[in-house]
N, CA, C and O of each residue as an XYZ file, in Angstrom:
624
protein
N       0.845     -1.189      0.000
C       0.000      0.000      0.000
C       0.890      1.253      0.000
O       1.918      1.297      0.676
N       0.487      2.236     -0.747
C       1.207      3.498     -0.812
C       1.030      4.242      0.519
O      -0.060      4.259      1.090
N       2.115      4.854      1.001
C       2.100      5.518      2.313
C       1.035      6.604      2.371
O       0.334      6.719      3.376
N       0.896      7.402      1.318
C      -0.131      8.460      1.311
C      -1.523      7.859      1.489
O      -2.361      8.434      2.184
N      -1.774      6.710      0.867
C      -3.074      6.041      1.016
C      -3.282      5.594      2.456
O      -4.377      5.736      3.001
N      -2.230      5.053      3.076
C      -2.323      4.599      4.463
C      -2.601      5.775      5.394
O      -3.421      5.669      6.307
N      -1.913      6.902      5.160
C      -2.154      8.103      5.970
C      -3.600      8.564      5.826
O      -4.247      8.904      6.816
N      -4.106      8.577      4.602
C      -5.506      8.964      4.379
C      -6.465      8.020      5.080
O      -7.442      8.451      5.691
N      -6.178      6.728      4.986
C      -7.020      5.714      5.637
C      -7.084      5.934      7.152
O      -8.123      5.722      7.776
N      -5.953      6.364      7.734
C      -5.887      6.605      9.179
C      -6.347      8.014      9.561
O      -6.379      8.360     10.742
N      -6.702      8.824      8.564
C      -7.163     10.181      8.837
C      -6.055     11.123      9.278
O      -6.305     12.085     10.005
N      -4.835     10.849      8.841
C      -3.681     11.655      9.256
C      -3.292     12.620      8.145
O      -3.055     12.222      7.005
N      -3.234     13.877      8.498
C      -2.747     14.905      7.588
C      -1.366     15.314      8.092
O      -1.209     15.722      9.243
N      -0.377     15.201      7.224
C       0.986     15.601      7.601
C       1.046     17.126      7.537
O       0.835     17.707      6.473
N       1.334     17.783      8.670
C       1.335     19.242      8.703
C       2.624     19.838      8.131
O       3.576     19.120      7.822
N       2.630     21.154      7.999
C       3.867     21.863      7.714
C       4.756     21.697      8.936
O       4.250     21.541     10.047
N       6.067     21.726      8.753
C       6.939     21.565      9.911
C       6.879     22.805     10.795
O       6.740     23.929     10.314
N       6.986     22.570     12.093
C       6.977     23.658     13.066
C       8.321     24.365     13.039
O       9.361     23.744     12.825
N       8.284     25.662     13.256
C       9.509     26.444     13.336
C      10.261     26.017     14.601
O       9.649     25.883     15.660
N      11.582     25.801     14.506
C      12.349     25.426     15.699
C      12.191     26.464     16.814
O      12.096     27.663     16.550
N      12.163     25.989     18.055
C      11.975     26.851     19.214
C      13.274     27.480     19.697
O      13.254     28.374     20.543
N      14.400     27.020     19.169
C      15.705     27.504     19.623
C      16.699     27.380     18.463
O      16.298     27.327     17.301
N      17.991     27.334     18.784
C      19.042     27.324     17.770
C      19.353     25.902     17.303
O      20.336     25.302     17.739
N      18.523     25.371     16.426
C      18.733     24.047     15.852
C      17.936     23.939     14.559
O      17.103     24.796     14.266
N      18.188     22.896     13.794
C      17.419     22.637     12.580
C      16.441     21.498     12.860
O      16.706     20.661     13.724
N      15.321     21.450     12.148
C      14.324     20.396     12.390
C      14.829     18.993     12.097
O      14.400     18.027     12.727
N      15.734     18.886     11.145
C      16.275     17.579     10.782
C      17.623     17.741     10.121
O      18.008     18.830      9.697
N      18.332     16.625     10.045
C      19.664     16.647      9.431
C      19.875     15.319      8.723
O      19.729     14.255      9.326
N      20.220     15.383      7.443
C      20.566     14.173      6.701
C      22.073     13.996      6.773
O      22.834     14.921      6.490
N      22.495     12.801      7.154
C      23.910     12.450      7.201
C      24.054     11.085      6.537
O      23.702     10.059      7.119
N      24.571     11.084      5.324
C      24.722      9.827      4.593
C      23.390      9.170      4.324
O      22.533      9.728      3.639
N      23.224      7.980      4.867
C      21.998      7.208      4.644
C      21.022      7.309      5.814
O      20.175      6.435      5.997
N      21.139      8.368      6.599
C      20.252      8.529      7.748
C      19.713      9.944      7.822
O      20.375     10.903      7.426
N      18.495     10.057      8.339
C      17.940     11.352      8.691
C      17.714     11.348     10.194
O      17.160     10.404     10.757
N      18.153     12.414     10.819
C      17.989     12.608     12.260
C      16.966     13.728     12.440
O      17.202     14.864     12.028
N      15.848     13.408     13.046
C      14.792     14.392     13.248
C      14.876     14.903     14.680
O      14.836     14.128     15.635
N      14.991     16.218     14.810
C      15.037     16.840     16.132
C      13.758     16.534     16.903
O      12.719     16.240     16.312
N      13.846     16.606     18.222
C      12.694     16.349     19.068
C      11.507     17.207     18.681
O      11.629     18.421     18.514
N      10.353     16.564     18.541
C       9.114     17.241     18.165
C       8.120     17.151     19.313
O       8.005     16.123     19.981
N       7.417     18.230     19.523
C       6.429     18.331     20.600
C       5.027     18.058     20.063
O       4.826     18.030     18.849
N       4.055     17.857     20.955
C       2.667     17.643     20.520
C       2.005     18.977     20.142
O       1.122     19.479     20.838
N       2.467     19.526     19.017
C       1.988     20.822     18.526
C       1.063     20.600     17.341
O       1.340     19.777     16.468
N      -0.036     21.340     17.321
C      -0.952     21.331     16.190
C      -1.358     22.773     15.935
O      -1.762     23.483     16.857
N      -1.252     23.201     14.697
C      -1.592     24.580     14.310
C      -0.855     25.593     15.185
O      -1.415     26.620     15.569
N       0.402     25.292     15.494
C       1.234     26.231     16.229
C       1.040     26.267     17.736
O       1.652     27.091     18.416
N       0.205     25.392     18.267
C      -0.058     25.387     19.712
C       0.189     24.014     20.323
O      -0.077     22.983     19.706
N       0.705     24.025     21.554
C       0.855     22.768     22.305
C      -0.549     22.259     22.633
O      -1.362     22.982     23.209
N      -0.820     21.026     22.266
C      -2.142     20.439     22.506
C      -2.169     19.685     23.840
O      -3.171     19.724     24.556
N      -1.095     19.014     24.166
C      -1.014     18.252     25.420
C       0.132     18.806     26.249
O       1.291     18.745     25.837
N      -0.189     19.341     27.404
C       0.854     19.896     28.264
C       0.624     19.463     29.699
O      -0.486     19.095     30.085
N       1.685     19.513     30.476
C       1.635     19.079     31.859
C       2.261     17.706     32.029
O       2.833     17.133     31.101
N       2.132     17.199     33.247
C       2.736     15.911     33.593
C       1.765     14.757     33.380
O       0.633     14.768     33.864
N       2.249     13.755     32.635
C       1.460     12.544     32.458
C       1.429     11.827     33.810
O       2.456     11.699     34.476
N       0.257     11.366     34.202
C       0.093     10.712     35.495
C      -0.388     11.675     36.572
O      -0.832     11.244     37.636
N      -0.303     12.969     36.307
C      -0.809     13.977     37.239
C      -1.850     14.851     36.535
O      -3.017     14.875     36.927
N      -1.419     15.566     35.494
C      -2.311     16.453     34.754
C      -3.007     15.740     33.601
O      -4.086     16.146     33.168
N      -2.385     14.684     33.111
C      -2.889     13.933     31.961
C      -2.902     12.441     32.264
O      -2.100     11.950     33.058
N      -3.817     11.733     31.627
C      -3.864     10.277     31.750
C      -2.826      9.645     30.822
O      -2.267     10.319     29.958
N      -2.575      8.368     31.003
C      -1.678      7.643     30.101
C      -2.230      7.703     28.678
O      -1.465      7.879     27.730
N      -3.546      7.560     28.515
C      -4.152      7.624     27.177
C      -3.912      8.992     26.531
O      -3.637      9.069     25.334
N      -4.012     10.053     27.300
C      -3.722     11.386     26.759
C      -2.232     11.510     26.422
O      -1.866     12.137     25.428
N      -1.392     10.915     27.245
C       0.036     10.889     26.946
C       0.321     10.158     25.642
O       1.170     10.581     24.858
N      -0.395      9.057     25.413
C      -0.234      8.317     24.162
C      -0.628      9.174     22.964
O       0.032      9.135     21.925
N      -1.703      9.948     23.108
C      -2.119     10.851     22.029
C      -1.068     11.936     21.806
O      -0.821     12.340     20.670
N      -0.453     12.406     22.885
C       0.616     13.405     22.767
C       1.808     12.817     22.009
O       2.395     13.482     21.154
N       2.159     11.575     22.324
C       3.267     10.910     21.631
C       2.925     10.696     20.166
O       3.778     10.857     19.293
N       1.693     10.336     19.901
C       1.226     10.138     18.525
C       1.346     11.438     17.732
O       1.855     11.436     16.611
N       0.885     12.537     18.301
C       0.969     13.832     17.631
C       2.427     14.257     17.439
O       2.787     14.810     16.400
N       3.247     13.999     18.431
C       4.672     14.332     18.317
C       5.329     13.568     17.178
O       6.138     14.136     16.446
N       4.999     12.290     17.014
C       5.618     11.506     15.938
C       5.050     11.917     14.577
O       5.754     11.825     13.571
N       3.817     12.359     14.526
C       3.286     12.907     13.269
C       4.101     14.133     12.874
O       4.386     14.341     11.694
N       4.476     14.944     13.862
C       5.326     16.104     13.576
C       6.723     15.666     13.127
O       7.349     16.347     12.315
N       7.217     14.543     13.642
C       8.478     13.975     13.137
C       8.324     13.592     11.668
O       9.221     13.831     10.860
N       7.195     13.002     11.333
C       6.949     12.614      9.940
C       6.903     13.838      9.029
O       7.338     13.777      7.879
N       6.379     14.944      9.543
C       6.350     16.178      8.754
C       7.762     16.620      8.400
O       8.025     17.037      7.272
N       8.671     16.528      9.371
C      10.062     16.894      9.113
C      10.668     15.932      8.093
O      11.312     16.363      7.136
N      10.464     14.640      8.296
C      11.001     13.655      7.352
C      10.502     13.922      5.943
O      11.285     13.939      4.994
N       9.196     14.130      5.805
C       8.603     14.339      4.480
C       9.189     15.585      3.824
O       9.453     15.581      2.622
N       9.397     16.649      4.594
C       9.939     17.881      4.008
C      11.367     17.689      3.505
O      11.770     18.323      2.530
N      12.121     16.833      4.153
C      13.501     16.580      3.735
C      13.580     15.525      2.631
O      14.387     15.651      1.710
N      12.752     14.496      2.719
C      12.835     13.372      1.776
C      12.046     13.597      0.493
O      12.330     12.971     -0.528
N      11.069     14.477      0.539
C      10.168     14.787     -0.599
C       9.218     13.644     -0.920
O       8.020     13.871     -1.088
N       9.725     12.428     -1.007
C       8.905     11.256     -1.352
C       9.089     10.173     -0.292
O      10.208      9.922      0.156
N       7.986      9.530      0.111
C       8.082      8.445      1.097
C       8.906      7.281      0.568
O       9.449      6.506      1.355
N       9.010      7.145     -0.748
C       9.793      6.035     -1.319
C      11.276      6.152     -0.976
O      12.023      5.189     -1.144
N      11.713      7.318     -0.498
C      13.108      7.484     -0.086
C      13.382      6.950      1.323
O      14.535      6.876      1.748
N      12.338      6.584      2.033
C      12.491      6.012      3.378
C      12.732      4.504      3.271
O      11.986      3.795      2.595
N      13.773      4.026      3.941
C      14.028      2.588      3.985
C      13.515      1.960      5.271
O      12.891      0.899      5.237
N      13.774      2.615      6.425
C      13.436      2.008      7.719
C      13.452      3.066      8.814
O      14.372      3.881      8.879
N      12.439      3.057      9.670
C      12.530      3.818     10.910
C      13.486      3.019     11.794
O      13.234      1.845     12.065
N      14.564      3.627     12.241
C      15.582      2.910     12.997
C      15.335      3.012     14.491
O      15.352      2.001     15.193
N      15.106      4.232     14.988
C      14.950      4.415     16.427
C      14.160      5.679     16.719
O      14.278      6.683     16.017
N      13.350      5.608     17.771
C      12.769      6.820     18.325
C      13.166      6.903     19.793
O      13.335      5.890     20.472
N      13.307      8.114     20.252
C      13.518      8.369     21.666
C      12.391      9.291     22.107
O      12.135     10.325     21.489
N      11.735      8.907     23.167
C      10.627      9.704     23.672
C      10.888     10.141     25.097
O      11.342      9.361     25.935
N      10.596     11.391     25.351
C      10.735     11.980     26.682
C       9.336     12.299     27.177
O       8.572     12.979     26.493
N       8.998     11.814     28.357
C       7.673     12.009     28.921
C       7.804     12.862     30.169
O       8.514     12.494     31.105
N       7.119     14.004     30.187
C       7.112     14.843     31.383
C       6.185     14.175     32.409
O       4.998     13.974     32.154
N       6.748     13.841     33.559
C       5.979     13.104     34.557
C       6.592     13.317     35.940
O       7.680     13.877     36.076
N       5.889     12.867     36.937
C       6.377     12.958     38.302
C       7.308     11.808     38.649
O       7.474     10.882     37.856
N       7.919     11.860     39.835
C       8.913     10.852     40.219
C       8.338      9.461     40.475
O       9.093      8.490     40.513
N       7.046      9.343     40.648
C       6.436      8.027     40.917
C       5.667      7.491     39.711
O       4.832      6.599     39.856
N       5.941      8.024     38.535
C       5.291      7.562     37.302
C       6.240      6.599     36.596
O       7.409      6.916     36.377
N       5.728      5.421     36.242
C       6.587      4.392     35.665
C       6.083      3.836     34.331
O       6.567      2.801     33.872
N       5.118      4.512     33.708
C       4.517      4.001     32.473
C       4.972      4.746     31.220
O       4.205      4.892     30.269
N       6.223      5.219     31.221
C       6.736      5.930     30.051
C       6.638      5.059     28.795
O       6.303      5.555     27.719
N       6.925      3.778     28.930
C       6.873      2.876     27.770
C       5.458      2.818     27.190
O       5.285      2.809     25.972
N       4.449      2.780     28.061
C       3.061      2.763     27.586
C       2.739      4.057     26.836
O       2.060      4.027     25.810
N       3.215      5.175     27.338
C       2.978      6.460     26.672
C       3.579      6.431     25.270
O       2.923      6.824     24.305
N       4.824      5.966     25.154
C       5.500      5.956     23.861
C       4.910      4.959     22.887
O       5.167      5.041     21.686
N       4.119      4.014     23.385
C       3.438      3.102     22.474
C       2.536      3.872     21.508
O       2.286      3.404     20.397
N       2.044      5.042     21.916
C       1.235      5.858     21.013
C       1.979      6.204     19.739
O       1.390      6.215     18.657
N       3.260      6.485     19.855
C       4.098      6.792     18.689
C       4.508      5.511     17.957
O       4.393      5.424     16.735
N       4.983      4.524     18.710
C       5.500      3.293     18.098
C       4.431      2.548     17.312
O       4.678      2.102     16.191
N       3.260      2.413     17.887
C       2.184      1.687     17.210
C       1.737      2.415     15.952
O       1.401      1.775     14.955
N       1.729      3.741     15.982
C       1.350      4.500     14.790
C       2.359      4.292     13.668
O       1.973      4.103     12.514
N       3.642      4.324     13.994
C       4.659      4.115     12.961
C       4.511      2.748     12.303
O       4.677      2.618     11.090
N       4.202      1.737     13.096
C       4.019      0.407     12.522
C       2.740      0.342     11.693
O       2.709     -0.327     10.660
N       1.683      1.030     12.131
C       0.441      1.068     11.344
C       0.686      1.701      9.979
O       0.174      1.219      8.968
N       1.454      2.760      9.947
C       1.692      3.487      8.695
C       2.661      2.746      7.790
O       2.383      2.559      6.605
N       3.794      2.321      8.333
C       4.887      1.809      7.511
C       5.054      0.295      7.550
O       5.900     -0.237      6.832
N       4.284     -0.409      8.356
C       4.442     -1.859      8.456
C       5.806     -2.203      9.028
O       6.254     -1.579      9.990
N       6.465     -3.186      8.445
C       7.777     -3.617      8.932
C       8.802     -2.485      8.905
O       9.690     -2.435      9.757
N       8.688     -1.580      7.939
C       9.604     -0.433      7.868
C       9.446      0.485      9.077
O      10.343      1.271      9.381
N       8.326      0.387      9.756
C       8.063      1.250     10.904
C       8.502      0.668     12.234
O       8.495      1.367     13.247
N       8.887     -0.611     12.248
C       9.352     -1.237     13.498
C      10.730     -0.681     13.831
O      11.568     -0.537     12.941
N      10.976     -0.369     15.090
C      12.177      0.381     15.453
C      12.651      0.060     16.862
O      11.917     -0.499     17.676
N      13.888      0.426     17.123
C      14.413      0.416     18.492
C      13.860      1.666     19.180
O      13.405      2.594     18.512
N      13.898      1.690     20.533
C      13.268      2.805     21.221
C      13.812      2.984     22.626
O      14.253      2.032     23.270
N      13.771      4.228     23.085
C      13.993      4.556     24.489
C      12.832      5.423     24.936
O      12.391      6.305     24.200
N      12.337      5.175     26.139
C      11.253      5.961     26.733
C      11.756      6.474     28.070
O      12.011      5.693     28.986
N      11.897      7.789     28.182
C      12.556      8.404     29.327
C      11.595      9.346     30.045
O      10.939     10.173     29.412
N      11.516      9.221     31.344
C      10.734     10.155     32.146
C      11.584     11.347     32.532
O      12.729     11.191     32.955
N      11.020     12.553     32.384
C      11.750     13.778     32.709
C      10.874     14.696     33.557
O       9.647     14.599     33.550
N      11.538     15.585     34.283
C      10.854     16.514     35.168
C      10.138     17.637     34.407
O       9.056     18.065     34.809
N      10.736     18.111     33.314
C      10.151     19.221     32.561
C      10.578     19.136     31.104
O      11.634     18.597     30.775
N       9.724     19.687     30.234
C      10.015     19.767     28.805
C       9.708     21.179     28.308
O       8.972     21.915     28.965
N      10.262     21.566     27.160
C       9.984     22.896     26.631
C       8.476     23.161     26.507
O       7.708     22.275     26.130
N       8.073     24.377     26.828
C       6.685     24.834     26.743
C       5.717     24.006     27.582
O       4.510     24.021     27.341
N       6.246     23.285     28.566
C       5.428     22.434     29.436
C       4.762     21.295     28.654
O       3.729     20.777     29.076
N       5.348     20.906     27.522
C       4.795     19.825     26.700
C       4.791     18.516     27.480
O       5.673     18.265     28.303
N       3.794     17.693     27.212
C       3.680     16.403     27.891
C       4.750     15.424     27.431
O       5.185     14.570     28.203
N       5.176     15.544     26.178
C       6.212     14.641     25.673
C       6.961     15.290     24.520
O       6.546     16.315     23.978
N       8.070     14.666     24.165
C       8.876     15.067     23.021
C       9.409     13.787     22.390
O       9.854     12.883     23.096
N       9.365     13.710     21.066
C       9.824     12.510     20.368
C      10.830     12.915     19.303
O      10.588     13.833     18.521
N      11.980     12.207     19.282
C      12.953     12.376     18.208
C      13.053     11.058     17.458
O      12.708     10.001     17.985
N      13.532     11.135     16.214
C      13.473      9.968     15.344
C      14.725      9.888     14.472
O      15.259     10.904     14.027
N      15.180      8.658     14.239
C      16.270      8.390     13.308
C      15.749      7.368     12.294
O      15.152      6.357     12.664
N      15.986      7.653     11.006
C      15.532      6.724      9.964
C      16.638      6.527      8.938
O      17.424      7.432      8.659
N      16.677      5.323      8.386
C      17.585      5.027      7.271
C      16.849      5.397      5.988
O      15.668      5.095      5.816
N      17.584      6.062      5.089
C      16.979      6.547      3.847
C      17.853      6.163      2.658
O      19.000      5.742      2.811
N      17.279      6.320      1.479
C      18.090      6.182      0.262
C      18.993      7.411      0.187
O      18.611      8.497      0.623
N      20.170      7.236     -0.357
C      21.071      8.381     -0.536
C      20.418      9.343     -1.515
O      20.048      8.968     -2.628
N      20.284     10.582     -1.082
C      19.646     11.596     -1.908
C      20.709     12.390     -2.664
O      21.763     12.711     -2.116
N      20.428     12.696     -3.900
C      21.334     13.535     -4.690
C      20.643     14.848     -4.969
O      19.415     14.907     -5.038
N      21.410     15.884     -5.128
C      20.813     17.214     -5.370
C      20.221     17.327     -6.734
O      19.684     18.377     -7.088
C-alpha cells in the first residue's frame, strides 16, 4: 500500500513543519540517515497536550501526545525526503515524557508513537526505542519525540 493512502485511511494529515523553538534545525541528513530533532505535541502552532502525564494527563492522553509528536516527526522527514519512497526504515525513536517521580509508564505512553509508525509503515516502521521520564520539557509539553531513519542516498 502506498504511504499516502495509508495516511488517508488513518485520517492523518501531515502538517507543515513547526519552526524550531531555539538554535537548531528540524532535521539533518547524514549519509543514509535522517535525524529528526525532538518534536512536541503541537498542532496549528499550539501545544495540545501539556503538563505531567500521570498527574495532569492520563496515560491515554500521553499516548495521544506521543502520537501527535511523531506525526510532527513525519512532517520533518517528508519535508527533507520529498517522497516516502526514499524512506528505507525507521531505525529508532527516543521519547521523553514529562511526569512525576512516581510515574513508571513511560513505555506505555511511547506506544502511542511506536504503534502508529508500525500502522503506517508496516515492517519499515518497526524500530528500536527509548522511553525516558523527565521533570520538565519545553513549553510544558507532555512529551517530546525524536526519530532516526535510514533513507536512500539523496542527490541534489
